[in-house]
C-alpha positions in Angstrom: -22.3 19.6 -107.5 -19.8 20.9 -110.2 -20.1 24.1 -109.3 -19.5 23.4 -105.8 -16.2 21.5 -106.3 -15.2 24.4 -108.7 -15.9 27.1 -106.5 -14.1 25.0 -103.4 -10.9 25.0 -106.1 -11.3 28.8 -106.4 -11.5 29.5 -102.8 -8.3 27.4 -102.0 -6.3 28.8 -104.5 -7.5 32.5 -103.3 -7.0 31.5 -99.5 -3.2 29.6 -100.5 -2.1 32.6 -102.3 -2.0 34.7 -99.3 -1.7 34.3 -95.5 -5.2 35.2 -94.8 -6.8 35.1 -91.3 -10.3 34.0 -90.6 -12.5 36.4 -89.3 -15.9 34.7 -90.0 -16.5 30.8 -90.5 -19.8 29.2 -90.1 -21.5 26.3 -91.6 -24.5 24.0 -90.9 -24.9 21.1 -93.5 -28.4 19.0 -93.3 -29.7 16.3 -95.2 -32.6 19.0 -97.1 -30.8 22.4 -96.6 -27.1 23.9 -95.9 -25.5 27.0 -95.2 -22.0 28.7 -94.9 -20.1 31.9 -94.4 -16.5 32.8 -94.5 -15.2 35.9 -94.1 -11.6 36.6 -94.2 -8.9 39.7 -93.7 -7.8 40.0 -97.4 -11.3 40.8 -98.2 -12.9 37.2 -99.2 -16.3 37.2 -98.0 -18.5 34.0 -99.2 -22.1 33.4 -98.1 -23.9 30.2 -99.5 -27.2 28.3 -99.0 -28.9 25.9 -100.3 -32.7 24.4 -100.0 -33.7 20.7 -101.3 -37.0 21.2 -103.1 -38.2 17.6 -103.9 -35.1 16.6 -106.2 -33.9 19.1 -107.2 -31.5 21.8 -105.2 -32.2 25.8 -104.9 -28.6 27.4 -104.1 -28.8 31.3 -103.3 -25.0 33.1 -102.8 -22.7 35.7 -103.1 -19.3 36.3 -103.6 -17.0 39.7 -102.8 -13.3 40.1 -102.7 -11.0 43.0 -103.5 -9.4 42.5 -107.4 -5.1 43.0 -107.3 -6.0 45.9 -108.9 -7.9 47.3 -105.9 -11.4 47.2 -107.4 -14.0 45.7 -105.4 -15.7 42.8 -107.0 -19.1 41.1 -106.1 -21.4 38.4 -107.2 -24.9 37.3 -106.5 -26.3 34.4 -107.8 -29.0 31.5 -107.7 -28.4 28.0 -108.9 -31.5 25.7 -109.6 -33.6 23.7 -112.4 -32.7 26.5 -114.5 -29.2 26.7 -114.0 -26.6 29.0 -112.9 -27.7 33.0 -113.1 -26.3 35.8 -112.3 -28.7 38.4 -110.3 -26.2 41.1 -110.0 -22.5 41.4 -110.4 -20.0 44.5 -109.6 -18.4 45.3 -112.4 -21.1 43.9 -114.7 -20.5 41.0 -116.6 -19.6 41.5 -120.5 -22.8 40.7 -123.0 -22.2 37.3 -124.3 -21.7 37.6 -128.2 -24.8 36.8 -130.3 -25.6 33.5 -131.5 -24.6 33.0 -135.1 -27.3 33.0 -137.9 -26.7 29.5 -138.6 -26.2 28.1 -135.0 -29.7 29.9 -134.7 -31.3 28.3 -137.6 -30.1 25.3 -136.5 -31.4 25.3 -133.1 -35.1 26.4 -134.4 -34.9 23.3 -136.7 -34.3 21.3 -134.0 -37.4 22.8 -131.3 -39.4 22.2 -135.0 -38.4 18.7 -134.9 -38.4 16.9 -131.9 -37.0 13.5 -131.4 -39.6 10.7 -131.8 -38.2 8.6 -129.1 
């Protein structure tokens, strides 16, 4: 849910920064599924759909736009019980830094000594 709020704010800022015309706007919201699509004449193109599986949502989406530098940017993702996962990105996302050794040892210790509660 936090992701949807953050995305809506991001999209609102993008739209507010320009006078963008809506080329396509579709939405369907039901109790167990939803989908929407928005295409603006400033290159913003957003599609997202979600399906409720039991008590968990699975959301698929893709966003694309042109950066202020004129570079095409796109992102395809899924959000489900495993969290938010980027499936593809153009330009590619930077590789995250390695986990520091002390943190890795702490994580391994925690995994080896689970809570007794």
